[in-house]
LOPA-502680 format. One record per atom (N, C-alpha, C, O): residue number from 1; x, y, z; atom name. Coordinates in Angstrom, 3 decimals, decimal comma. Last residue first. Example, Ala and Ser with C-alpha at 12.3 -4.5 7.8 and 13.67 -1.06 7.14 Angstrom:
REM residues 2
+-----+----------+----------+----------+------+
| seq |        x |        y |        z | atom |
+-----+----------+----------+----------+------+
|   2 |   12,850 |   -2,250 |    7,080 |    N |
|   2 |   13,670 |   -1,060 |    7,140 |   CA |
|   2 |   12,900 |    0,030 |    7,870 |    C |
|   2 |   13,409 |    1,138 |    8,039 |    O |
|   1 |   13,190 |   -5,690 |    7,800 |    N |
|   1 |   12,300 |   -4,500 |    7,800 |   CA |
|   1 |   13,200 |   -3,300 |    7,800 |    C |
|   1 |   14,236 |   -3,319 |    8,465 |    O |
+-----+----------+----------+----------+------+
REM end
This chain:
REM residues 76
+-----+----------+----------+----------+------+
| seq |        x |        y |        z | atom |
+-----+----------+----------+----------+------+
|  76 |   42,037 |  -88,815 |  -11,399 |    N |
|  76 |   42,121 |  -88,718 |  -12,866 |   CA |
|  76 |   43,468 |  -89,073 |  -13,388 |    C |
|  76 |   43,690 |  -89,038 |  -14,599 |    O |
|  75 |   42,191 |  -88,806 |   -8,673 |    N |
|  75 |   41,542 |  -89,955 |   -9,314 |   CA |
|  75 |   41,612 |  -89,926 |  -10,834 |    C |
|  75 |   41,280 |  -90,916 |  -11,487 |    O |
|  74 |   43,430 |  -86,377 |   -8,036 |    N |
|  74 |   44,015 |  -87,641 |   -7,581 |   CA |
|  74 |   43,461 |  -88,846 |   -8,334 |    C |
|  74 |   44,190 |  -89,801 |   -8,601 |    O |
|  73 |   41,622 |  -84,502 |   -9,112 |    N |
|  73 |   42,981 |  -84,623 |   -9,662 |   CA |
|  73 |   43,629 |  -85,947 |   -9,269 |    C |
|  73 |   44,305 |  -86,570 |  -10,087 |    O |
|  72 |   39,415 |  -84,903 |   -7,425 |    N |
|  72 |   39,281 |  -85,119 |   -8,868 |   CA |
|  72 |   40,652 |  -85,312 |   -9,511 |    C |
|  72 |   40,822 |  -86,188 |  -10,359 |    O |
|  71 |   40,544 |  -84,126 |   -4,999 |    N |
|  71 |   40,050 |  -85,507 |   -5,182 |   CA |
|  71 |   39,957 |  -85,833 |   -6,664 |    C |
|  71 |   40,370 |  -86,907 |   -7,102 |    O |
|  70 |   41,065 |  -81,436 |   -5,518 |    N |
|  70 |   42,176 |  -82,345 |   -5,204 |   CA |
|  70 |   41,756 |  -83,796 |   -5,419 |    C |
|  70 |   42,520 |  -84,598 |   -5,956 |    O |
|  69 |   38,481 |  -80,430 |   -5,890 |    N |
|  69 |   39,462 |  -80,361 |   -6,967 |   CA |
|  69 |   40,620 |  -81,326 |   -6,752 |    C |
|  69 |   41,097 |  -81,955 |   -7,696 |    O |
|  68 |   37,343 |  -80,859 |   -3,283 |    N |
|  68 |   36,815 |  -81,504 |   -4,494 |   CA |
|  68 |   37,835 |  -81,538 |   -5,622 |    C |
|  68 |   38,028 |  -82,582 |   -6,245 |    O |
|  67 |   39,819 |  -81,331 |   -0,686 |    N |
|  67 |   38,899 |  -80,504 |   -1,468 |   CA |
|  67 |   38,490 |  -81,255 |   -2,731 |    C |
|  67 |   39,189 |  -82,159 |   -3,189 |    O |
|  66 |   40,009 |  -83,587 |    2,060 |    N |
|  66 |   40,486 |  -83,144 |    0,752 |   CA |
|  66 |   39,410 |  -82,330 |    0,050 |    C |
|  66 |   38,221 |  -82,619 |    0,185 |    O |
|  65 |   38,992 |  -84,622 |    4,418 |    N |
|  65 |   39,269 |  -83,195 |    4,342 |   CA |
|  65 |   39,821 |  -82,696 |    3,022 |    C |
|  65 |   40,077 |  -81,501 |    2,875 |    O |
|  64 |   38,077 |  -87,135 |    4,611 |    N |
|  64 |   39,375 |  -86,885 |    5,236 |   CA |
|  64 |   39,786 |  -85,418 |    5,139 |    C |
|  64 |   40,803 |  -85,014 |    5,704 |    O |
|  63 |   35,841 |  -87,051 |    3,029 |    N |
|  63 |   35,649 |  -87,104 |    4,480 |   CA |
|  63 |   36,947 |  -86,833 |    5,239 |    C |
|  63 |   36,920 |  -86,357 |    6,374 |    O |
|  62 |   37,138 |  -87,134 |    0,548 |    N |
|  62 |   36,365 |  -85,948 |    0,930 |   CA |
|  62 |   36,172 |  -85,901 |    2,447 |    C |
|  62 |   36,320 |  -84,849 |    3,069 |    O |
|  61 |   38,183 |  -89,732 |    0,697 |    N |
|  61 |   39,092 |  -88,586 |    0,579 |   CA |
|  61 |   38,384 |  -87,296 |    0,973 |    C |
|  61 |   38,966 |  -86,455 |    1,657 |    O |
|  60 |   35,801 |  -91,221 |    0,759 |    N |
|  60 |   36,724 |  -91,266 |    1,896 |   CA |
|  60 |   37,686 |  -90,076 |    1,875 |    C |
|  60 |   37,968 |  -89,484 |    2,916 |    O |
|  59 |   34,832 |  -90,615 |   -1,824 |    N |
|  59 |   34,072 |  -90,205 |   -0,640 |   CA |
|  59 |   34,959 |  -90,199 |    0,607 |    C |
|  59 |   34,879 |  -89,278 |    1,420 |    O |
|  58 |   36,799 |  -91,820 |   -3,421 |    N |
|  58 |   36,555 |  -90,382 |   -3,521 |   CA |
|  58 |   35,823 |  -89,872 |   -2,282 |    C |
|  58 |   36,160 |  -88,813 |   -1,753 |    O |
|  57 |   36,425 |  -94,498 |   -2,614 |    N |
|  57 |   37,716 |  -93,816 |   -2,402 |   CA |
|  57 |   37,537 |  -92,304 |   -2,438 |    C |
|  57 |   38,063 |  -91,592 |   -1,583 |    O |
|  56 |   33,798 |  -94,969 |   -3,532 |    N |
|  56 |   34,096 |  -95,023 |   -2,100 |   CA |
|  56 |   35,410 |  -94,304 |   -1,786 |    C |
|  56 |   35,495 |  -93,578 |   -0,796 |    O |
|  55 |   34,229 |  -94,768 |   -6,291 |    N |
|  55 |   33,271 |  -93,873 |   -5,642 |   CA |
|  55 |   33,575 |  -93,807 |   -4,145 |    C |
|  55 |   33,605 |  -92,725 |   -3,559 |    O |
|  54 |   36,048 |  -96,893 |   -6,641 |    N |
|  54 |   36,451 |  -95,517 |   -6,940 |   CA |
|  54 |   35,527 |  -94,506 |   -6,273 |    C |
|  54 |   35,991 |  -93,495 |   -5,746 |    O |
|  53 |   34,410 |  -99,065 |   -5,917 |    N |
|  53 |   35,641 |  -98,797 |   -5,171 |   CA |
|  53 |   36,092 |  -97,355 |   -5,410 |    C |
|  53 |   36,481 |  -96,669 |   -4,464 |    O |
|  52 |   32,440 |  -98,902 |   -7,907 |    N |
|  52 |   32,085 |  -98,735 |   -6,502 |   CA |
|  52 |   33,292 |  -98,408 |   -5,644 |    C |
|  52 |   33,211 |  -97,571 |   -4,745 |    O |
|  51 |   33,907 |  -99,591 |  -10,140 |    N |
|  51 |   33,411 |  -98,224 |  -10,037 |   CA |
|  51 |   33,020 |  -97,920 |   -8,597 |    C |
|  51 |   33,240 |  -96,809 |   -8,115 |    O |
|  50 |   34,285 | -102,281 |   -9,457 |    N |
|  50 |   35,440 | -101,400 |   -9,657 |   CA |
|  50 |   35,030 |  -99,932 |   -9,535 |    C |
|  50 |   35,724 |  -99,134 |   -8,906 |    O |
|  49 |   31,645 | -103,334 |   -9,378 |    N |
|  49 |   32,458 | -103,258 |   -8,164 |   CA |
|  49 |   33,634 | -102,292 |   -8,301 |    C |
|  49 |   33,946 | -101,563 |   -7,360 |    O |
|  48 |   29,432 | -101,290 |  -11,465 |    N |
|  48 |   30,158 | -102,509 |  -11,102 |   CA |
|  48 |   31,031 | -102,269 |   -9,871 |    C |
|  48 |   31,140 | -101,143 |   -9,385 |    O |
|  47 |   26,245 |  -99,703 |  -10,846 |    N |
|  47 |   27,612 |  -99,709 |  -11,341 |   CA |
|  47 |   28,286 | -100,976 |  -10,868 |    C |
|  47 |   27,782 | -101,662 |   -9,978 |    O |
|  46 |   23,191 |  -97,851 |  -11,194 |    N |
|  46 |   23,928 |  -99,052 |  -10,831 |   CA |
|  46 |   25,303 |  -99,005 |  -11,477 |    C |
|  46 |   25,505 |  -98,361 |  -12,506 |    O |
|  45 |   20,884 |  -95,564 |   -9,898 |    N |
|  45 |   22,063 |  -95,776 |  -10,740 |   CA |
|  45 |   22,756 |  -97,042 |  -10,258 |    C |
|  45 |   22,888 |  -97,271 |   -9,056 |    O |
|  44 |   17,393 |  -96,237 |   -9,617 |    N |
|  44 |   18,710 |  -96,125 |   -8,992 |   CA |
|  44 |   19,824 |  -96,352 |  -10,009 |    C |
|  44 |   19,721 |  -97,224 |  -10,872 |    O |
|  43 |   15,134 |  -94,346 |  -11,697 |    N |
|  43 |   15,619 |  -95,597 |  -11,116 |   CA |
|  43 |   17,017 |  -95,382 |  -10,534 |    C |
|  43 |   17,726 |  -94,453 |  -10,921 |    O |
|  42 |   14,619 |  -91,973 |  -12,929 |    N |
|  42 |   13,849 |  -92,288 |  -11,734 |   CA |
|  42 |   14,255 |  -93,585 |  -11,060 |    C |
|  42 |   13,775 |  -93,894 |   -9,970 |    O |
|  41 |   15,428 |  -93,181 |  -16,091 |    N |
|  41 |   15,132 |  -91,993 |  -15,290 |   CA |
|  41 |   14,230 |  -92,388 |  -14,119 |    C |
|  41 |   13,210 |  -93,053 |  -14,302 |    O |
|  40 |   15,821 |  -95,277 |  -17,805 |    N |
|  40 |   16,342 |  -95,414 |  -16,444 |   CA |
|  40 |   16,027 |  -94,224 |  -15,546 |    C |
|  40 |   16,332 |  -94,259 |  -14,353 |    O |
|  39 |   14,946 |  -94,611 |  -20,306 |    N |
|  39 |   14,271 |  -95,713 |  -19,635 |   CA |
|  39 |   14,675 |  -95,832 |  -18,170 |    C |
|  39 |   13,947 |  -96,426 |  -17,376 |    O |
|  38 |   16,777 |  -92,617 |  -21,066 |    N |
|  38 |   15,385 |  -92,267 |  -20,800 |   CA |
|  38 |   14,642 |  -93,355 |  -20,034 |    C |
|  38 |   13,794 |  -93,049 |  -19,196 |    O |
|  37 |   19,836 |  -93,344 |  -19,233 |    N |
|  37 |   19,074 |  -93,146 |  -20,455 |   CA |
|  37 |   17,614 |  -92,898 |  -20,081 |    C |
|  37 |   17,256 |  -92,963 |  -18,905 |    O |
|  36 |   22,669 |  -92,386 |  -17,581 |    N |
|  36 |   21,236 |  -92,601 |  -17,403 |   CA |
|  36 |   20,542 |  -92,335 |  -18,731 |    C |
|  36 |   20,643 |  -91,242 |  -19,287 |    O |
|  35 |   25,816 |  -93,919 |  -17,024 |    N |
|  35 |   24,967 |  -93,018 |  -17,791 |   CA |
|  35 |   23,501 |  -93,396 |  -17,621 |    C |
|  35 |   23,150 |  -94,572 |  -17,529 |    O |
|  34 |   27,894 |  -94,928 |  -15,509 |    N |
|  34 |   26,541 |  -95,062 |  -14,998 |   CA |
|  34 |   25,590 |  -94,115 |  -15,720 |    C |
|  34 |   24,669 |  -93,570 |  -15,112 |    O |
|  33 |   30,489 |  -94,481 |  -15,934 |    N |
|  33 |   29,968 |  -95,762 |  -16,413 |   CA |
|  33 |   28,542 |  -95,984 |  -15,942 |    C |
|  33 |   28,041 |  -97,108 |  -15,974 |    O |
|  32 |   32,557 |  -92,011 |  -16,600 |    N |
|  32 |   31,147 |  -92,176 |  -16,218 |   CA |
|  32 |   30,638 |  -93,476 |  -16,785 |    C |
|  32 |   30,381 |  -93,575 |  -17,985 |    O |
|  31 |   35,765 |  -91,214 |  -15,183 |    N |
|  31 |   34,897 |  -91,700 |  -16,255 |   CA |
|  31 |   33,483 |  -91,813 |  -15,718 |    C |
|  31 |   33,256 |  -91,718 |  -14,512 |    O |
|  30 |   37,111 |  -90,307 |  -12,954 |    N |
|  30 |   37,700 |  -90,057 |  -14,272 |   CA |
|  30 |   36,839 |  -90,522 |  -15,444 |    C |
|  30 |   37,172 |  -90,239 |  -16,595 |    O |
|  29 |   34,924 |  -88,667 |  -10,561 |    N |
|  29 |   35,589 |  -89,847 |  -11,113 |   CA |
|  29 |   36,093 |  -89,566 |  -12,522 |    C |
|  29 |   35,567 |  -88,690 |  -13,209 |    O |
|  28 |   33,461 |  -86,484 |   -9,837 |    N |
|  28 |   34,812 |  -86,594 |   -9,285 |   CA |
|  28 |   35,576 |  -87,804 |   -9,814 |    C |
|  28 |   36,767 |  -87,946 |   -9,536 |    O |
|  27 |   30,902 |  -85,225 |  -10,481 |    N |
|  27 |   31,819 |  -85,801 |  -11,489 |   CA |
|  27 |   33,262 |  -85,882 |  -11,001 |    C |
|  27 |   34,177 |  -85,405 |  -11,672 |    O |
|  26 |   29,032 |  -84,524 |   -8,665 |    N |
|  26 |   30,083 |  -83,543 |   -8,930 |   CA |
|  26 |   31,186 |  -84,090 |   -9,848 |    C |
|  26 |   32,257 |  -83,496 |   -9,974 |    O |
|  25 |   27,426 |  -86,754 |   -8,443 |    N |
|  25 |   26,828 |  -85,524 |   -8,958 |   CA |
|  25 |   27,863 |  -84,454 |   -9,298 |    C |
|  25 |   27,605 |  -83,577 |  -10,122 |    O |
|  24 |   29,190 |  -88,638 |   -7,263 |    N |
|  24 |   28,683 |  -88,828 |   -8,621 |   CA |
|  24 |   28,179 |  -87,521 |   -9,227 |    C |
|  24 |   28,469 |  -87,214 |  -10,383 |    O |
|  23 |   29,654 |  -87,481 |   -4,724 |    N |
|  23 |   30,778 |  -87,852 |   -5,591 |   CA |
|  23 |   30,314 |  -87,971 |   -7,042 |    C |
|  23 |   30,973 |  -87,462 |   -7,948 |    O |
|  22 |   27,027 |  -87,323 |   -3,785 |    N |
|  22 |   27,798 |  -86,096 |   -3,991 |   CA |
|  22 |   28,959 |  -86,357 |   -4,942 |    C |
|  22 |   29,223 |  -85,568 |   -5,849 |    O |
|  21 |   26,419 |  -89,980 |   -3,374 |    N |
|  21 |   25,731 |  -89,266 |   -4,452 |   CA |
|  21 |   26,463 |  -87,967 |   -4,785 |    C |
|  21 |   26,510 |  -87,561 |   -5,946 |    O |
|  20 |   28,015 |  -90,408 |   -1,117 |    N |
|  20 |   28,293 |  -91,144 |   -2,360 |   CA |
|  20 |   27,644 |  -90,447 |   -3,555 |    C |
|  20 |   28,251 |  -90,337 |   -4,621 |    O |
|  19 |   26,738 |  -88,737 |    0,722 |    N |
|  19 |   28,133 |  -88,477 |    0,365 |   CA |
|  19 |   28,500 |  -89,182 |   -0,947 |    C |
|  19 |   29,208 |  -88,620 |   -1,783 |    O |
|  18 |   24,186 |  -89,997 |    0,824 |    N |
|  18 |   24,311 |  -88,587 |    0,442 |   CA |
|  18 |   25,736 |  -88,253 |   -0,010 |    C |
|  18 |   25,921 |  -87,563 |   -1,013 |    O |
|  17 |   24,743 |  -92,465 |    1,852 |    N |
|  17 |   24,300 |  -92,375 |    0,453 |   CA |
|  17 |   24,458 |  -90,941 |   -0,046 |    C |
|  17 |   24,820 |  -90,711 |   -1,199 |    O |
|  16 |   27,679 |  -92,560 |    3,918 |    N |
|  16 |   26,276 |  -92,222 |    3,676 |   CA |
|  16 |   25,969 |  -92,153 |    2,181 |    C |
|  16 |   26,831 |  -91,825 |    1,365 |    O |
|  15 |   29,666 |  -95,425 |    4,326 |    N |
|  15 |   29,590 |  -94,043 |    3,855 |   CA |
|  15 |   28,129 |  -93,742 |    3,552 |    C |
|  15 |   27,423 |  -94,580 |    2,990 |    O |
|  14 |   29,906 |  -98,085 |    4,801 |    N |
|  14 |   29,598 |  -97,230 |    5,940 |   CA |
|  14 |   29,561 |  -95,750 |    5,595 |    C |
|  14 |   29,438 |  -94,909 |    6,486 |    O |
|  13 |   30,286 |  -99,955 |    2,784 |    N |
|  13 |   31,402 |  -99,073 |    3,147 |   CA |
|  13 |   31,167 |  -98,257 |    4,412 |    C |
|  13 |   32,121 |  -97,787 |    5,032 |    O |
|  12 |   27,972 | -101,464 |    2,396 |    N |
|  12 |   29,268 | -102,150 |    2,367 |   CA |
|  12 |   30,404 | -101,294 |    2,909 |    C |
|  12 |   31,381 | -101,826 |    3,437 |    O |
|  11 |   25,955 |  -99,550 |    2,467 |    N |
|  11 |   25,959 | -100,642 |    3,443 |   CA |
|  11 |   27,331 | -101,294 |    3,537 |    C |
|  11 |   27,794 | -101,635 |    4,626 |    O |
|  10 |   26,679 |  -98,053 |    0,208 |    N |
|  10 |   26,656 |  -97,432 |    1,529 |   CA |
|  10 |   26,702 |  -98,492 |    2,627 |    C |
|  10 |   27,422 |  -98,332 |    3,613 |    O |
|   9 |   26,241 |  -99,921 |   -1,790 |    N |
|   9 |   27,603 |  -99,428 |   -1,555 |   CA |
|   9 |   27,699 |  -98,778 |   -0,177 |    C |
|   9 |   28,700 |  -98,942 |    0,520 |    O |
|   8 |   23,442 | -100,136 |   -1,587 |    N |
|   8 |   24,289 | -101,312 |   -1,325 |   CA |
|   8 |   25,726 | -100,880 |   -1,023 |    C |
|   8 |   26,356 | -101,410 |   -0,109 |    O |
|   7 |   22,711 |  -97,527 |   -2,324 |    N |
|   7 |   22,313 |  -98,081 |   -1,028 |   CA |
|   7 |   23,202 |  -99,257 |   -0,643 |    C |
|   7 |   23,656 |  -99,356 |    0,497 |    O |
|   6 |   23,698 |  -97,250 |   -4,923 |    N |
|   6 |   24,296 |  -96,467 |   -3,847 |   CA |
|   6 |   23,916 |  -96,992 |   -2,466 |    C |
|   6 |   24,716 |  -96,911 |   -1,534 |    O |
|   5 |   23,899 | -100,603 |   -6,310 |    N |
|   5 |   23,451 |  -99,217 |   -6,315 |   CA |
|   5 |   24,062 |  -98,501 |   -5,108 |    C |
|   5 |   24,851 |  -99,086 |   -4,365 |    O |
|   4 |   25,737 | -102,961 |   -8,335 |    N |
|   4 |   25,173 | -102,480 |   -7,078 |   CA |
|   4 |   24,698 | -101,056 |   -7,263 |    C |
|   4 |   25,044 | -100,388 |   -8,238 |    O |
|   3 |   26,401 | -105,975 |  -10,050 |    N |
|   3 |   26,076 | -104,559 |  -10,089 |   CA |
|   3 |   25,452 | -104,166 |   -8,759 |    C |
|   3 |   24,730 | -104,948 |   -8,141 |    O |
|   2 |   29,116 | -108,151 |   -9,261 |    N |
|   2 |   27,702 | -107,854 |   -9,310 |   CA |
|   2 |   27,503 | -106,357 |   -9,434 |    C |
|   2 |   28,332 | -105,567 |   -8,980 |    O |
|   1 |   31,455 | -110,534 |  -10,278 |    N |
|   1 |   31,159 | -109,142 |  -10,044 |   CA |
|   1 |   29,661 | -108,915 |  -10,180 |    C |
|   1 |   29,023 | -109,426 |  -11,101 |    O |
+-----+----------+----------+----------+------+
REM end
């Protein structure tokens, strides 16, 4: 397993970085494994493959027309 950032996940899934960032910024996942500490401010958020899959799933659901609340409920 490798850590990746949103650019890499976007390349792997075809989902725009903007949509992936939306998922993270609106806390649609059941947990937060990408906490940002003071040393990381301004750097890309990184996460493992499992978290990447959840981020991509949430983004796909949003693109399919699901509302934010529904996506959050499905993934929690």
